[in-house]
C-alpha positions in Angstrom: -7.3 22.3 -13.7 -5.2 21.0 -10.8 -6.0 17.7 -8.2 -5.6 18.2 -5.0 -6.8 16.2 -2.0 -9.8 16.5 0.2 -10.5 14.1 2.5 -8.5 11.1 4.1 -10.0 8.5 6.0 -8.8 4.7 6.9 -9.5 1.2 8.5 -6.7 -0.2 10.7 -7.8 -3.1 12.0 -8.4 -4.2 15.5 -7.2 -8.1 15.7 -3.3 -7.9 16.8 -0.8 -10.9 16.3 2.5 -10.5 17.6 5.5 -11.9 16.3 6.0 -14.8 19.2 2.3 -16.1 18.0 4.5 -17.7 15.3 6.4 -19.6 17.3 4.4 -22.5 17.0 4.6 -22.4 13.5 5.3 -25.4 11.1 8.1 -23.3 8.2 10.2 -24.9 6.0 11.7 -23.6 3.1 11.3 -23.6 -0.7 11.4 -26.8 -1.5 10.1 -28.8 1.6 13.0 -29.1 3.9 13.0 -28.4 7.8 15.1 -25.1 8.5 18.5 -25.4 10.5 16.7 -22.6 13.2 14.4 -22.9 15.4 11.4 -21.0 15.4 12.5 -18.2 18.0 15.7 -17.4 16.1 13.9 -17.8 12.8 11.9 -14.8 14.0 14.5 -12.4 15.8 16.2 -12.4 12.8 13.0 -11.6 10.6 12.3 -8.7 13.2 15.6 -7.4 12.6 15.7 -7.0 8.9 11.9 -6.6 9.0 11.4 -4.6 11.7 7.6 -6.0 12.5 6.7 -7.0 16.3 3.6 -7.4 15.0 0.9 -7.2 12.0 -3.3 -6.3 11.9 -5.7 -9.4 11.0 -9.5 -8.2 9.9 -12.5 -9.8 12.3 -13.6 -13.5 10.2 -17.0 -11.8 9.2 -14.5 -8.6 7.6 -13.3 -9.0 3.6 -11.4 -6.6 2.4 -14.5 -4.7 0.4 -15.8 -3.9 4.0 -12.8 -2.5 5.5 -12.7 -0.6 2.0 -15.9 0.5 2.8 -15.0 1.6 6.6 -12.1 3.6 5.1 -14.7 5.3 2.6 -16.7 6.4 5.1 -14.2 7.5 6.7 -13.0 10.2 3.4 -15.7 11.1 2.6 -17.3 12.9 5.7 -13.7 14.4 6.0 -14.3 15.5 2.6 -17.7 16.7 3.8 -18.9 16.1 0.4 -22.4 14.3 -1.1 -21.6 11.1 -1.9 -23.7 11.2 -4.7 -21.6 13.7 -6.9 -17.9 11.1 -7.2 -17.5 10.6 -10.3 -15.4 7.3 -10.4 -14.5 4.9 -6.6 -11.0 3.3 -8.1 -10.3 0.4 -6.2 -7.2 -0.5 -5.7 -6.3 -4.7 -4.6 -5.2 -7.5 -5.7 -7.3 -10.7 -4.2 -10.8 -9.2 -3.8 -12.6 -10.5 -1.3 -11.6 -14.1 0.2 -13.7 -15.1 3.0 -12.5 -17.0 6.3 -11.9 -20.3 5.8 -12.2 -20.0 1.8 -9.3 -20.4 -0.4 -11.1 -18.7 -3.8 -10.6 -15.3 -4.7 -13.7 -13.5 -5.1 -13.6 -10.0 -7.7 -16.5 -11.1 -8.8 -18.8 -8.1 -8.6 -15.8 -5.7 -8.4 -14.3 -4.5 -5.0 -16.0 -1.0 -6.3 -19.3 -1.7 -6.7 -19.3 -3.8 -4.3 -18.0 -0.4 -2.0 -20.7 1.9 -4.0 -23.2 -0.5 -3.1 -22.3 -0.3 0.2 -21.7 3.5 0.9 -25.6 3.7 -1.1 -24.8 5.6 -4.1 -27.6 5.5 -6.4 -26.2 7.8 -8.8 -25.2 5.7 -11.9 -22.7 8.1 -13.6 -20.8 7.7 -10.3 -18.4 5.0 -12.1 -16.5 2.2 -9.6 -13.9 -0.5 -10.7 -10.7 -2.3 -9.7 -7.4 -1.6 -10.5 -4.8 -4.3 -9.7 -1.4 -3.0 -9.6 0.5 -5.0 -6.9 1.4 -3.2 -3.8 1.9 0.6 -6.0 -2.1 0.3 -6.3 -3.4 2.6 -4.4 -0.2 5.7 -6.1 -1.2 4.4 -8.9 -4.8 5.1 -8.9 -4.1 8.1 -7.5 -2.1 9.1 -10.2 -5.6 7.8 -12.8 -7.8 10.4 -10.9 -5.2 12.5 -11.4 -5.5 12.4 -14.9 -9.2 12.2 -15.6 -9.7 15.5 -13.8 -6.5 16.6 -15.5 -8.4 15.7 -19.0 -11.9 17.0 -17.8 -13.7 13.5 -17.3 -14.2 13.6 -13.4 -14.1 16.7 -10.9 -14.2 14.4 -7.7 -12.8 11.3 -7.2 -12.7 8.3 -4.1 -9.7 6.2 -3.8 -8.9 3.1 -2.0 -6.9 0.6 -1.2 -7.4 -2.4 0.5 -6.5 -5.4 1.0 -6.7 -8.3 3.5 -3.1 -10.8 2.4 -4.2 -12.6 5.9 -6.5 -14.6 3.9 -3.5 -15.2 1.0 -0.8 -16.1 3.3 0.8 -19.8 3.5 1.2 -20.3 7.4 4.7 -22.7 6.7 6.6 -20.1 4.6 7.7 -17.4 7.3 7.8 -14.9 5.0 4.1 -14.6 6.0 5.1 -12.8 9.3 5.5 -9.5 6.9 1.2 -9.7 5.8 -1.5 -7.5 7.1 -4.6 -6.1 6.1 -5.9 -2.7 6.2 -7.6 0.0 4.2 -7.4 3.4 3.4 -8.6 6.3 1.5 -8.6 9.7 0.0 -11.3 12.0 -1.8 -9.4 14.0 -4.7 -11.0 17.1 -6.6 -10.2 19.4 -8.9 -9.2 22.7 -7.9 -7.9 26.1 -10.0 -5.7 27.0 -6.5 -1.8 26.5 -7.9 -1.2 26.2 -4.6 -1.3 22.7 -3.5 -2.0 19.6 -5.3 0.1 17.1 -7.4 3.6 18.4 -8.8 4.6 15.2 -10.9 4.5 11.9 -10.9 6.3 8.3 -12.5 5.1 5.2 -12.9 7.4 2.3 -14.9 7.2 -1.4 -14.6 9.9 -3.6 -15.1 8.5 -7.0 -16.3 11.8 -8.5 -18.8 12.6 -11.0 -15.9 11.5 -9.1 -12.7 7.7 -9.7 -13.6 7.4 -12.8 -11.0 9.5 -11.7 -8.1 5.9 -11.9 -6.2 3.4 -14.8 -7.9 1.5 -17.3 -6.9 2.5 -20.2 -5.6 2.1 -23.7 -3.6 2.5 -24.3 0.0 6.4 -24.6 1.2 4.1 -27.8 3.2 5.0 -30.3 -0.1 2.8 -33.0 2.2 -1.1 -30.7 1.7 -2.7 -32.4 -1.0 -4.6 -29.2 -1.8 -4.5 -26.7 -5.0 -4.6 -23.8 -3.3 -2.3 -21.3 -4.2 -0.8 -18.2 -1.9 1.6 -15.2 -2.3 5.0 -15.7 -2.9 7.9 -14.0 -3.2 12.6 -14.1 -4.0 12.9 -11.8 -1.4 16.7 -11.6 -2.4 15.8 -10.6 -5.2 13.2 -8.1 -4.4 15.7 -6.1 -2.3 18.4 -5.6 -4.8 15.7 -4.8 -7.3 14.2 -2.3 -5.3 17.6 -0.6 -4.1 18.8 0.0 -8.0 15.8 1.1 -9.1 12.9 3.2 -6.4 15.5 5.7 -5.6 16.0 6.6 -9.9 12.2 6.7 -10.2 11.9 8.8 -6.8 14.3 11.0 -8.3 13.1 11.8 -11.8 9.6 12.6 -9.8 11.4 15.2 -7.9 13.0 16.9 -11.2 9.2 17.0 -12.5 8.0 18.3 -10.0 11.1 21.3 -9.6 10.5 21.8 -6.6 14.4 21.2 -5.0 14.9 18.3 -2.9 15.0 21.2 0.5 12.2 21.4 0.5 10.6 18.0 1.1 9.4 17.4 4.1 8.2 13.6 4.2 8.4 10.1 2.2 5.3 8.7 2.4 7.1 5.0 0.9 5.4 1.8 1.0 6.0 -0.3 4.7 7.4 -3.1 3.1 10.6 -3.9 4.6 12.1 -1.5 7.5 16.0 -2.2 5.8 14.9 -1.7 2.4 12.8 1.2 2.8 15.2 2.6 5.2 18.8 1.8 2.3 16.1 3.1 -0.7 15.7 6.6 1.1 19.7 7.0 2.0 19.9 5.8 -2.1 17.8 8.7 -2.7 19.4 11.3 -0.8 22.8 10.1 -1.9 22.1 10.8 -5.6 21.8 14.5 -4.5 24.6 14.0 -2.3 22.9 14.1 0.1 22.3 12.3 3.9 18.7 11.4 4.5 17.2 14.4 7.5 15.9 12.8 10.5 12.0 12.0 10.1 11.4 12.4 6.8 10.3 8.5 6.4 7.3 7.8 8.5 7.5 4.1 9.0 4.4 2.1 11.0 6.2 -1.2 9.8 6.4 -2.2 13.0 3.1 -2.4 14.5 1.0 -2.9 11.3 3.2 -5.4 8.7 2.9 -4.9 5.1 -0.7 -4.4 3.9 -0.1 -3.8 0.4 -2.2 -1.1 -1.2 -3.0 0.2 2.1 0.3 1.1 3.7 0.5 4.8 2.0 -3.0 5.9 2.0 -2.8 4.9 6.3 0.1 5.9 7.0 -0.5 9.5 5.5 -4.1 10.0 7.0 -2.4 9.4 10.5 0.5 11.2 9.7 -1.9 14.1 8.8 -4.4 13.7 11.6 -1.3 13.8 14.0 -2.0 10.3 14.8 2.1 8.8 14.7 4.3 10.3 17.3 6.8 12.5 16.3 5.6 13.2 12.9 3.0 16.0 11.8 2.4 17.9 8.5 1.1 20.9 7.4 -0.5 22.8 4.6 1.7 23.7 2.0 4.5 21.4 2.5 5.6 18.9 -0.1 5.4 15.6 0.6 6.2 12.4 -1.8 4.0 8.7 -2.4 6.3 6.2 -3.6 6.4 2.4 -3.6 7.6 -0.7 -5.6 5.5 -4.2 -5.5 3.9 -6.9 -7.7 5.0 -6.6 -11.6 7.7 -5.2 -10.7 6.0 -1.8 -10.4 7.6 1.4 -9.5 5.5 4.9 -8.7 5.6 8.5 -7.3 4.0 11.2 -6.6 4.8 14.7 -5.3 2.0 16.6 -3.6 2.0 20.2 -2.1 -0.6 20.1 0.5 
């Protein structure tokens, strides 16, 4: 029994935050000091490194569960399935619902339960739960759904990656410019068709020294007296870690698939940082003594920013439906999904469309 994607959908928020909107922010270093440069210089350097010129934020009245539901509806419609036949709803996220203006993360009930409620699914045998795996969460949720199907525990799963990082960023931290909001969803089903579906997967966790490279911490503005915590990261450590470990994990996954590297059409990699992703893909192909083929790595980070678990499924939806200029895939193409993030976790899937 194999596993294939039968439906895709995504939700891209309508709120656009351009880089120039950060010019009036008061940015501080980790130890609460002022930067030597003006914000315009900070923003220019940020754009050069990350490739981000704008990002998307959800409306004040929406939460992570809402945008997860929006993406789920599209995936279910695209798959043409009866939602009551779903065995599992797995939602990858990391912060739950954080209402606008609040500082508290709300994970009770789970985002998956909230999505099931919004989908109006009555079947109690449709089990919903959340998966927290950092930015690679959607890829890991796909691997989990595949395991359920391979074991015979399920025949149909809804897998969602959704996050509203705009609700958990420190406005006094220049890293806040990286993060955005979004949601992507897929329906995966059991299949006896060996001409398409999952070919291989790989997951690893490095936590001996790397567990706290991404963490929750206080604001860089030390004059604030509230106890709120924000998403924080050691960017240089993450960059070096990713370049040292992600290409090897991708190669391991590719080797397990039995597919020659020359047959790989696209790599849908987590949209974390443009320079980092380019370095990863170049190192990956160098492991095969090759140059990375032109156009092998679609990118959306310039306009959509880093929406964590939502970046990969959103990217796949856009390319599959010919909504990203210069990129397309067809039935029979071999692609890879890959991600790296908090934990530190890395994973990859080789998949035949």
